[in-house]
N, C-alpha and C positions, 0 to 999 in steps of 0.2 A: 709630359709631352704628348703622349697618345691621347689623353683625355682632352687636352686643349685642342688638338687636331680634330677630334671627333665633334666637339661643340661648334667650332668655327665652320667646319665643313657642312654640318647639319643646317646651321643658320643660313649659310650662303645658298645651299641648295633650295631651301624652302623659299627664300626671298626671290630667287630667280624664277622658280616655277610658279610662284604666285601671280606673276605677270600674265601667265597663260591660263590661269584658273586651275592648274593642276597642282597636286600635292603629292609628296612621296616621303617615305621614311628612309633615311640614310644612316647606316651604321658603319663604324670602322673598328676593325680588330687587328691583332698583330700576333706574329709568332716568329721566333728565331732560335737558332741553336749554333753554338760555335765552341771550339775547343782545340786542344793540342794533345798529341801523344808524345811525351817527352822520353827520350832515350832510345826506344826501339832497339835495344841491345840484343843482337842475335848471335848465337853460336851453334855450329853444326858439327856433329861427329859422325864420320863414316868408317865402318869397320867391315872387313870381309874375312871369312874364315873357311878353310877347307880342311881335309883330313890330315894335312901335313903341317900347315902353318897358318898364320893370320897376319893381318896388317891393318893399320888404321891411319886416318888423317883427320885433322881438326881445322875447321874453317871459321874464322872470325870475321864478322861483318861490321862495318863502321856504324856506330850509333847515330841515329837520325832523329829528326823532329818532323812530325807530319800533322797536317791540319785535319780537322773533322768538322762536320760529317762528310763522308765520301759522296753522298747524294748532292752535295753543294760544291763539288769540285775540290773538297778538302780545304776550303777557305772560310767555312762558316756560312750560315744563312741568316740574314736579317730581312724581315719583310712585313708587309701589312696587307690587309684585305678590306676592300670597300664593297658594301652590298646595299642595294636599294630596291624598293618596291612601292607600288601604289597602295593606297589605304586598304583595299580589299585583297591585296597580295595576289592578284591575277597576272601581273607582269612585273618583271624586275631584272636585276643584273647582279653579277658578282665579278670582281676583278682583284686578283692577287698580284702584287708587285713584290718581287724578291731580288735580293742580291746574292748571286751564286758565282763562285769563282771570281769574285771581285767585279762582276758585271751585273747591273740592274736590268731587269726585264720582266716580262710576263711570267708569273709563277704557276701555281697549280691549276688555277682556273681563270678563264676570261669568257664569260658566257652571258647570254640573255635567256631568261626563263619565262614561260607563259603557262597558265593553267586554264583549262576548259573543263570545269567540273572536276571529275576524277582523273582527268588526263593531264599530264604535265609534259611539255615539250621544251627542250633546251637546245641551243645552238652555240657552237664555239668550242672552247677547251673546257671539258666538263668532268667533274667527279660526281658519280652517283653511287651512293654507298648503302642502299637499302639491304643488300645481300652480303656486302663485304665482311670478311672476318674482322673481329674487333680486338683480338689478343695480339699485340704488337711486340717488337723488341723494345728495349728501353734506351735506345739511342747510344750515346757515347758511354753510358754506364754499363753497357751490355755487349761489349766486343763488336757486334755488328758483323756483317759479311758472312763468311763461310761458317756453317754450323749453328747459326742463330736464325730462327724463323720469325715471320712477322704476319701482319694482317692478310696480305695477299697470298701468302703460302697456305692459309686456311681456305680462303675463297676470294677470287679475284674481283676487284671493283670494276665497274663500268668507267672507262677513262678514255673517251675519244679526245684526241688532242687538236683536231680540226674537223669537227663533225657535228653529230646530232644524237640526242637521246630521246626516247619516247617511253614514258612510264604511266602505267595504269594502276590505280588504287581504288577499285570499285567498291570494295567493302573493307571494313576494318581488318587489318592483318594480312590482306592479300596484295601482293605486288607482282606485276608482270612488266618486264622492260626489255628494251633493245637499244643497241648503240651501233652507229656506223661512223667510219672515218672517211674523209674525202680523199685521203691518200693512204695506201696500204702497202705493206711489204710484198713484193712480187718474187724476188730472188734473194737468197741468203746463202752465202758461201763462207764457211769458217775454215781458216787455216790453223791447224793445231799448233800449240806451243812446242818448241823444240827444247826438251829437257837438257840440262847440263849433264855432262858425263864425268864421273869421278873415276880416277885411275889410282889404284892402290897397288903398290909393289909387294908381291909375295915371293920373297927370296929370289929376286931378279926377274920374275915373270909378272909383267903388268896385267892387272885384272881390272876390267872395266865394269862400272856400276852406274846405272841410270838414276839420277836424283829426281824424285817425283815432286820435290818442294821448290826447286829453282829451275828457271828456264833461261837459256841463252837467247831465245827469241820468243816474245810474247805471242799469245794467240791473237788472231784478228778476224773480224767478220766484215765482209763486204756485202752490202745490200743495194737493191734497186727498188723503186717504188712505182706504183701504178695508180691511176685515177679512173680506169675504165669501170663502167657500171658493173660488168660481170665480176671483176676482181673485188670491188667494194662489197658486193653482195656476198661473195664467197667468205669474206673476212668479217661478216656480221657477228655481233655478240648478242645473245638473247637468253633471258633467264626468267625464272619465276620463283617465288617463295611465299610461304604462309606462316604467319606468326600467331601463336596463341599467347597473349600477353602474360608475361611473368611465368611462362611455362616452357615453351619450345618454339624453335623456328626450323622449318624444313625448306631446303632450297636446292635448285639445280640450274645449270646453265650450259650453253654451248658457245665456245669461242672459236670462230672460224679462221681460216687461213687461205691466202691466195698463192702461197708458195707451192710449186709443183711437188707432188708426192707427199705433201703435208695437208692433212684434212682437219686441222684444228685439234680441239680437245673437249672432253666432257668433264664437268665438275659437279660434285654432289656434296652437300653439307648439312649438318644438323647441329643446332646450338641448343644446349640445355640451360634453361633460364629459371628453373623452379627452386634452385638452392639459394637460400638467402646469402647475399653478399658474395656470390660466386657465379662465374659463367664457365661452362664447359663447351668447347667447340670440337667438332669432328669434321674433317675435310678429306675428300678423295678426288684426285685428278687423274684422268686417263687420256694420254696423248693418242692421237689417231694419225698414223703416218705409214707410208710404205716401208716394209721391212723394219718397223718399229724404230726408225731413225731418230725420232724425238724422245725415245725412252719408252718405258712400259707402264709405269705406275708411280704415283706419289700419294702417300697417305700421311695424315698427321692428326694428332689429338692435342688439345691445349686446354689449360685452365688458368683463370686469374680471379683474384678476389682480395678481400680484406678480412682480418680477424683481430679485433682490438687495435693495437698499435702496429700490427703487421700488415704489409701489402706484399703480394706475391704473384708470380706468373710462371708458366713453364710450357714447353712443347715436347712431345715425343713424336718421332717421325721415321718413315722409311722412304727413300727415293731409289727406284729401280731404273738404272740407266742402261743405255746400249753402249758397251765398252769393247774395245779391241781385245781379242784374246791374248794371253801371254805368249803364245807361239806365233801369231800372225797379226800384223797391223791391218790387214784387209779382211779379216774374219772377226765376227762380233758375237757377243753373248750378253745375257742379262746379268747385271752386277748390282746387288742391292747395297745401299748404305743405310745403317741404322744409327740413330742419334737422339740426343735430347739437349735442351737448354733450360735453365731455371734461374730465377732471380728472386730475391726477397729483400725487403727493407723494414727496419724497425725504428719507429719514431720515438726519440728520447726527449722531445720537447725543444731543446735548444738546437739540436741537429738530428740528422737521420743517419743511421749506420746501414750500409747495404752490401750485398754480395751477389755475384753472378757466376754461373758455371756452365760449361758446355762440353759435350763429348760426342764423337761420331766414329764409326768403325766400318771399314770396307774390306772385303777379302775376295781373292780368286784362287781357285785350286783346280789345276788342269793336268792331264796326262796325255802324252803322245808317244807311242812306242815304249821305249825304255826310259823315257825322261818324264819327270814330274816337276812342275813348277808351282810354287805356292807363294802368295803375297798377302800381307796383312798391313793395313794402314790405320793408325789410331791418331786422332786429333783431340786434344783436351785443353781446356782453358779455365782459369780461375781469376776472378777479380774481386777485390775488396775496396770499399770506398766510404767516404764520409761526405754528407750532403747538407748544406745549409739552405733551408727553404725560405721563400718569401711568399707574399700573398699571390704574386703572379710570376713565379719563377724560382730558380735555385742556382747555387754554385756548387761544384763538387770537385773532389780530388781523390785519386785512388792509386792502387798498384795492381798491375795485371801481368799474368804469365801464361803463355801459350806453348804447349809442347806438341810437336808432331813426330810420330814414330813410324818408320817403315821397316818391315821385316820381310826378307825374301829368302826362299829356300829352293835349291835346285838339286835334284837327285837324278843321276844318270848311271845306268849299269851298276847300281849298288854303291856308287861313290856320291858323296854329298858335299855341298858347300852352302854357305849362307852369308847374307849381307844385312847390315843394320845401318839405318840413317836416323839419327836423333837430332831434331832441330828445335831449339828453344829460344823464345823471344820474350824479353821482359820490357815493360814500358810503364810509364807513369801518366795515366790519362787525367786531364783537367779540363773543365769546361763550364759552360753556363747555358741556361735556356730560359726564355721568357714567353709569356702569352698574355694577351689582353682581349 
């Protein structure tokens, strides 16, 4: 179907343009991903212990079915892309059409591109990836979401959704670029989620425990936008990189912000390209904001490659956030999270066996007067799957389990108590992906 569409569209385009003496090359491609997480069976155990007694409760949640991927509204994405250019490739266009959340519309790009020698100018909704990280997550086969890193976590792409990019490539390996949007975020106010409160009876005395994994009210963010020239320029994205072919790429960029007291962020990256069949990427992001309200530091290293029948990838990272202290919701401190994700596949010929894992850890340890509060949060996941590949896609089915563990300790005047929340979710992911 895709090949027929491509041929018919090409012939029609050439026939029409021939009337004006103009010719162009038209190509059609396609990409889609859809699946389900079956089961989503969740059980949570809450336990509180003091020096005298202990108590516990178990919470069972209804098994559910959810659609994937989340980036497509949980209903799957099917789409295609049409690109065209004149014979000398000095002007052209790209249009993605995707169905997300059951509604068809403009997808990743809708742009017009022009080249003037070594200068490239684009207008519209644009993806410019000369500097972007390349080691991504593996979609539905790789958990997704919390604890799994992707391309933009290593180095963020240029992605104006209603704007312009300017790229200079004056010599081989050198890239200098900038991007602006015609509308930018001016204010952003986030209302924090309200966690559920667990009440455990300890010999007739109710003990309250905050559940970090479930919320009675979800977090929400309210934003306003601005199109003033001053705000658009404040939110500019500008970067540069230099690549030595098959050896290394060095890159840096600044991503601005028009939000009050937020000054954007700096990003730095290095990609090692000299190892055969392997890429290693290192990325650092430094938020710039008043009182470090956007966090302190994000760093990651990643690798991907092939070895015989093996294909693999992984990330290790630390994210240092600005978090409320354990004693006061209006006082803050730097709290690091450390983690990794990894995945590998082995090609058996008729099918592929694969596995993915993730883990992250966060802790806080504080003392005020005679009281000491300590908290540890662990999140771990494991997925095993089988994949049937085709020339332009695959089917897969697997089994996944995610465990979240919270440990809290409170010591006051020599007396101690502790609480534990263990939350476990099992699911059966199935899905398909295609590309042309």
